[in-house]
N, C-alpha and C positions, 0 to 999 in steps of 0.2 A: 298850297304851292299844287296847283295841278300837275300832274304828270302826263307830259306828252304822249299822245297815243300814235303807237307804232303800227301803221297803216297795212302790212302784209299781216301781220297778223291776226288785228283782227276782221280783214278777209276772209283769211284763214277756217276762221269759226264758221264760214255757211258752207264752206264745202267739207266740213265735217259733218253739219247738221244734216247736209245734202243726202253723203253715203248712209248714213243714218234713218232717211226717208226711205231710201232704195232697200234697206234691211227691212224694214217693217213692210213692205210690199210683197217679198217674197211669202211666198203661200196663201196671198190673198189675189192679187192680179196677176203676178210671176210664179211660176211653180216653185216650190222649196228649195230646189236645187239650182236655181238662176243665181249667175255669178259664186256656183258654190264653193269654189276654191281662193275667193277674195273674202277676208273679212270685214263686211261691210258695217259690221256692230261698231269695230275700230274707232269711230268717230267720237265715243263715250270716252275712251282712253287720251285720246287728243284733248278733250276738254278737259279731264283731271291733271294731266301736265301741263295743260295751260295756266290752268286756274293756279297751280302753286306756284309757276315761273313769274306769272304776272302779279302774283300777291307780294313775290318776294320784290321784282322789281319796283313796286310804289313804296316799298316800308323797308326792306333791309338796309338801306344807308340811314336814312332819317326816322327810323321805326313808327310802329305806329300811332299815325295822329289824333289828335283827342283822346285817348287812351284807349283800352281794350273794349270798353263797354260800346263808346261810339262804333268804333270795329266792327261789332256785334251788330248793333243794328243797323248798319249801312249794309250789312250784308245780307242781314234779312228784307232790309228795303230794296234792296237789288232782287231779291230771288221771289219774296211771296205773292207780291201785289199779281204777278203773271201768272202765276200756279195757281192761286185762288179765284181768279179771273176764267182760265182754261176750265179748271175744277167745275164752275157755277155753267160753263158752257158745255162741256160735256153735259150734266145733269140735265138741260134744258134740253139736248137735242137728243139724248139716247132715254128714252121713259124708263127703259127695264133697268138703267141704272139706279132712278129716284125711287123703282120699289125694293131694290136692296137694301135702303133704309128704313124701310119697317121691320127690320130684324134689329135687335139690341145688340150683336154681336159685329153686326156690321156698321152701326152709326158707330160703334167703338174705334173701327178699323178707319173710317169716314175721318173721324176726329184725329187718328194718327197720321191718316193721311194729310191731310188739312194743313196741319201741325208739320208738316216735313219729316216725320218721322219714322215711317213706316219702312225704310230700307234695316231698320235694326233689330226689326221682326222675320227672323230667316223663313218662312212659310210663303208659299208664293199666292195665296191667296190675300196676303196683307201688304205681299212690297208690289204686288201687278196691280195692286186693288184700283179702282177708277181710270184716272190718265196715266195709265200702267206707264208711262214713260218718264213721271216722276219720281222714279225709284233714283236715278240718278243724280237728281238734284236732292233729294235726300241725304243721299251719299257724301255730296258735297258741302252740306249743312255741317257733319259732324267733322269734313276733315277745316270746315272753317274754324270751329270750336277750339280745335285743336293749334292753328296756327299761331298763335300769339309764343305758345310756348313751344312750336316749331322752330320758328324764328331764330329763336336765343340758341335752343339746342344744336341748329348746324351753323352758328357764329364759330364753332372752331371744328377742326377732323371730321367736316361735312361729306365728305366720302367713305370714310369707314364706317359714319353712324349710319349712311346709308345702305352701305353694304348690310351691317349689320341687320337694320328694319327686314331690307329683301330676305335676307335666309332664315328672321322670323316667319316674315309672311310664307316663304315655301315649307318652311317646319308646320306652322299652322295647316295651310294645305296639306302636305303630306298625314297630316293625323287626322282631319275629315276622311280621308280616303282609307286610312287605319281600323277606322270607328265603321266601317262600314254602311256609312249613311246615303241612300240613295241619290243621285246626283239631282235628277229632274224627272217628275213621273208624273204625268198629265191625270193620272188617276189618284195621286197622293197631294193635290193642289193644299189639302187643310192641313198638313204636315211638314214639320223642319226638311230640308234639304239643303244637298250641300251643295248645288248651285246658291241660294241663297245666303252661305255662310261664306262663299269664296267667290264668286259674280257681284254678287249685290253687296254685302256686307262692308261697313267701311274698313274694316279691320283687314279685308282682303284686297283693298283698292288702293288703301294710304299712302304705298309704297310707290305708286305713280304720281301721288299730288307731292310727295315727298321730291322725287325726282326732278320736279319741276324748279322747287326752292333752290335746291343744291347746283343745278343747269344753270339757273340763272346767277347763283352767287358764286359761280366759278367764272361764266364768261364776262361778268361785270368787272372782274380783276384783272384782265388783261386788257391791255392796250390793242386797239385793232385800226390805230388810225393811218396804219400804212397800208392798210388792204382797199384795194381798188375797184374800182365799179364792176370789171370785166372776171377779176378772181372771185371776186363778190357773187359774181350772176353763177359761176360755174359750180361754186359751193351751193348756190341755193338749188340747181338742177340736179346737182348728185345728191342733194338731199329728198326731194322729191323722189327721183329714179330710186332711192333706197327705200322708199316706201310701198312704191309701186310693182319694185319686184321681189322684193325681199320678206317684205309683210304677208304676202300670200303661203308661202310655207311653212312662216313662221305660226299662220293660222290653223295649220292641218298638221303636219309632224309632231307635235307634243303628243296629239294625242292619239295619232298612229303610229308612233314609238312606244308611248308607255302603255296603250291598252286601257278598255272601259275600268279595269280595276283601280285607275289613276286619273278617272276626270278631275276631281278639285287639282290636283297635283299639276295635269297638264293644262289646264285652263290658266293657272297662277302663272306658269310659263309665259302661255302665249299671251296674255295681257299685256305682261312684265316686259316682255322681248318687243313687244310691238310698240310698247310706250319708250322704250328707248331710243327708236326710229322715229318717233316723232318728238321727244325731245332736241334732238341732231336737228332735225328741221325748224324746232322753232328756235332754236338758238341761232341756225343760221338766218333765219328773217328778223331775228331779234336785231342784227347788225345794222340792216336798213341801207346796204350798200349796193344789192346787187339788183340787176334790170327785172326781175320778176318781183323783187320787193316795189320797184317804182309802178308798175304794172298791176298790181294788187291795189297798190293807192287811190288807185281810180275810183273815185267819191262813189259810183254806184255798186262796186266789189266793199267797199267801206260800209257803203248801209244795208247791205246783205249781210254782213259782217254783223253790225251793231244790230238786227233784226234777229240773229241765228237763236240767239235763247228763247223767244216767242216763236220762232218757226220749230223747233225744236218740242216744245210744250204741245202749239196745237195740231203739228201735224197727224199726230194718232188718232185725234178726234176727225179731224177732216177725211181720213182712210175709213176711218168707222162709219163715219153717216156716209159715205159714197157708197160704201156695199149693204148699209143696212134700209138707204132708200132705193138702193139700187139705180144709181147715177150711171150714165153710159154704160148700162150694163150689155148693151150690142157692140162695143166698141171695143179695140183689141185692149190689149195690157198695156202700151207704150201711151196711148190717148189716156188711159184712165189716169197713168203715173203721172203724165203732165199734167192733166187736171187736178190732182192733189197736190204735186208742187207749186204749181200759180197760186192753186188756192191757198196754199198755207204759206206763201210769201205776202199774197194781200191779204190776210186776217191777221197775221205777226206783224205787218206796218201800222195796222189800225191798233191793236195791242201795244206795242213800242211808244207810238206816239199820244194814244190817251187811257193807257192806264200804266204800263211799266215806269215810263219816265217822268209823267206827274205825281204818280205815287209815290216814287223812290225821292223826286224833290219833297212831295211834302211830309214827309214821314220823318228826313232828315230837318227839314225846317223845323215841324214840330218838336225833333228830340232837342236840338240844339233851342229851341226856345225856355225847352222846361230845365234842359239840363243845371245853369244857374240856380232855379229854385233846388233841384237835387241835389245839388253840391252844399246849399246853403243847409239844407234840412240834417245835413250829415253830422253826427255829435261829432266834437270835437275830443281831438286824440292825447 
């Protein structure tokens, strides 16, 4: 049985992707200090929390339909085709990326990247290899691998277990700083970095995914039938206002107060605390009762949300090609930004329509077709 789509949450995915486009145009179109006090990279945090929330929404009541193996295949079918296609586009559009494949070590990195396993290697040249933004989908793959176990684990005492997981993450981050590991050095891109261990690694980010699972379990157990349109609208607006006004200081103050000796711990506090704001917003839009939800459920917004995954994967390539080919070189940064955003949306719509969705359906149909044969081939117990 297909789970009903929540229009507001689907649409919000595009705004998260849009913030990441802004983030990646800093230092290229805009100065590095452009919107310096706004955590424009926080869109990734939103995606991590939302992933856990939506998977829990789909599977927490009726379990994992079709078994764990089918769940893994479905997650792979959802992410890999667009990732592989965008990697191919990168190699076709940027010749110097193809040159990298002349080295055996880079071929190994490419295979890791193509298999979406590169975020497990905390070395910048690995986790930022080729289509650099794909590190986050690699991290999500590890979340998906743990999801069936997490679903069982959070079936009791979810808040206590989430608190324990966050405490472990903080201890993990603090130990990285205690080891004296450099956070991120442009001259040490071939060495292990604290950035790779806490910002990229699934170990440093899985608490956001867990937060999404726990929030969904808690809110789904409450009867909100009493909540009417205007109070729900106020809650939605307040949740957005909290992100707008509270996320910026949360993005700055941890590093300011803890200092450079605790960069990893500060980063963990930063992305974990902002994730809480996103969890509140996601929960409020999950109720789907307010006017903002109704506005976001307008079909064009939902479509932008549906293609947001492809927008995320393609936008970095569009930025790099625009810079390499010197497109709109004489134009101001805002014109370049508009060009990149519109081009990314157009390309993403194509990828979603002709690559992402057809491949997803094809992979699942193929799996469902061979599954009875696989079961028949299993030895009797």
